[in-house]
C-alpha positions as CSV (number, residue, x, y, z in Angstrom):
1,M,27.3,-4.5,268.3
2,E,28.4,-1.9,270.8
3,I,26.4,-0.3,273.6
4,I,27.3,2.0,276.5
5,R,25.3,1.2,279.6
6,E,25.3,1.6,283.4
7,L,26.9,-1.3,285.2
8,K,24.2,-3.0,287.3
9,P,24.8,-3.0,291.1
10,K,25.2,-6.8,291.3
11,E,27.5,-7.1,288.3
12,P,31.2,-7.6,289.0
13,K,33.2,-4.4,288.6
14,P,35.7,-4.4,285.8
15,F,38.8,-3.9,287.9
16,E,41.2,-5.0,285.2
17,L,40.0,-2.0,283.2
18,F,40.0,0.3,286.3
19,L,43.7,-0.6,286.9
20,L,44.6,0.5,283.4
21,A,43.6,4.1,284.3
22,D,44.6,4.1,287.9
23,P,47.3,1.7,289.2
24,D,46.4,2.0,292.9
25,L,43.5,-0.3,294.0
26,D,43.1,1.6,297.3
27,V,42.7,4.9,295.4
28,I,40.1,3.2,293.1
29,H,38.1,2.0,296.1
30,S,38.2,5.5,297.6
31,Y,35.9,6.8,294.8
32,L,34.2,3.8,293.3
33,D,31.2,3.6,295.6
34,H,30.4,7.3,295.1
35,S,30.5,7.1,291.3
36,K,28.2,6.1,288.5
37,C,29.9,3.3,286.5
38,M,29.3,3.1,282.8
39,V,30.6,0.4,280.5
40,L,31.2,0.0,276.8
41,E,30.1,-3.5,275.7
42,Q,31.0,-5.1,272.4
43,N,29.5,-8.5,271.6
44,N,28.6,-8.9,275.3
45,E,32.2,-8.2,276.4
46,I,33.1,-5.2,278.5
47,I,35.9,-3.4,276.6
48,G,35.7,0.1,278.2
49,T,34.6,2.0,281.2
50,Y,34.3,5.4,282.9
51,L,33.1,6.7,286.2
52,L,31.2,9.9,286.9
53,L,32.1,11.2,290.4
54,P,30.1,14.1,291.9
55,T,32.6,16.5,293.5
56,R,30.7,19.7,294.2
57,P,27.2,21.0,293.7
58,H,26.5,21.0,289.9
59,T,30.0,19.5,289.2
60,V,31.0,16.0,288.2
61,E,34.4,14.5,287.5
62,L,35.1,12.0,284.8
63,V,37.4,9.5,286.4
64,N,38.9,6.2,285.4
65,I,38.2,6.2,281.7
66,A,39.8,3.0,280.3
67,I,39.7,0.9,277.1
68,K,40.9,-2.7,277.0
69,E,44.5,-2.6,275.7
70,S,43.7,-4.7,272.5
71,K,40.9,-2.2,271.6
72,Q,42.9,1.0,272.1
73,G,43.5,3.4,269.2
74,K,40.2,2.6,267.6
75,G,38.1,5.6,268.7
76,Y,36.5,4.0,271.7
77,G,38.1,6.5,274.2
78,K,36.6,9.4,272.3
79,K,33.3,7.7,272.2
80,L,33.3,7.2,276.0
81,V,34.4,10.8,276.6
82,K,31.6,12.2,274.5
83,H,29.1,9.8,276.1
84,A,30.3,11.0,279.6
85,V,29.8,14.7,278.6
86,D,26.3,13.9,277.3
87,K,25.5,11.8,280.4
88,A,26.7,14.6,282.8
89,R,24.5,17.1,280.9
90,E,21.5,14.7,281.0
91,L,22.0,14.3,284.8
92,G,21.8,18.1,285.1
93,Y,25.4,19.0,285.9
94,K,26.8,22.4,284.8
95,I,30.5,21.4,284.7
96,I,32.3,18.2,284.0
97,E,36.0,18.0,285.0
98,V,38.8,15.6,284.3
99,G,42.3,15.2,285.6
100,T,45.1,13.4,283.9
101,G,48.9,13.0,284.3
102,N,51.4,15.3,282.8
103,S,52.8,12.2,281.0
104,S,49.4,11.3,279.5
105,I,50.1,13.1,276.2
106,Q,47.4,11.3,274.1
107,Q,44.7,11.8,276.8
108,I,45.4,15.5,277.1
109,G,44.9,15.8,273.4
110,L,41.8,13.7,273.4
111,Y,40.2,15.7,276.1
112,Q,40.9,19.0,274.3
113,K,39.4,17.5,271.1
114,C,36.3,16.7,273.1
115,G,35.9,20.3,274.3
116,F,37.8,20.3,277.6
117,E,40.1,23.2,278.5
118,I,43.1,23.2,280.8
119,T,42.3,25.0,284.0
120,G,45.4,24.3,286.1
121,I,48.2,22.0,287.2
122,D,48.1,20.2,290.6
123,K,51.9,20.1,291.1
124,G,53.1,16.8,292.7
125,F,49.7,15.2,292.8
126,F,50.9,11.8,291.8
127,T,54.0,11.8,294.0
128,R,51.8,12.8,297.0
129,H,49.0,10.3,296.4
130,Y,50.6,7.2,294.9
131,K,53.2,5.0,296.7
132,D,55.0,3.8,293.6
133,P,56.3,6.0,290.8
134,I,54.2,6.0,287.6
135,Y,55.9,6.2,284.1
136,E,54.1,6.8,280.8
137,N,55.5,7.5,277.4
138,G,59.0,7.5,279.1
139,I,58.0,10.4,281.3
140,R,57.6,10.3,285.1
141,C,54.0,11.2,286.0
142,K,54.2,13.8,288.8
143,D,51.6,16.5,288.1
144,M,47.9,16.3,287.4
145,V,46.6,18.4,284.5
146,R,43.2,19.6,285.5
147,M,40.6,20.3,282.7
148,K,37.0,21.2,282.5
149,Q,34.1,21.7,280.2
150,E,31.0,23.8,280.9
151,L,27.8,22.1,280.0
152,Y,25.5,24.6,278.4
153,H,21.9,23.9,279.1
154,C,19.0,25.3,281.1
155,F,19.5,24.5,284.7
156,S,17.3,25.4,287.7
157,D,19.2,25.9,290.9
158,S,16.2,24.4,292.7
159,K,17.1,21.0,291.1
160,E,20.2,19.4,292.3
161,A,22.0,17.0,290.0
162,N,21.9,13.5,291.4
163,L,23.6,10.3,290.4
């Protein structure tokens, strides 16, 4: 049985999964405490995770989406992305954003299939913010591909979205 749920405050954080999506523990710690952590459980084992990080009024960023390596390629990533979009909408956000590396070819395709559109490239992001070079699919990860999706729903400006 699979469920997606919020990680409870006293539960241990799934750092082994976080590190699959972001190889720098210091960077993870810089956003972890400001994020809502959701986990995908299968038979009482956490096999996936994502974080929703508020960035601006009415905007949240999907960060650190990861699936246990032995479970990748089975549709769980798509399930988590769709859940994150629905969760952001439920929380009252107008926009959900995501950033991924120029070398993350599969992820770029996945996000587009889930309704995200490319909004820009942050040139040199990974060379500026990470000590060690990152390689994926035989490509050096240098630039961040920025994407977003507008969440269409009724939204009152008098209500702030809160995590």
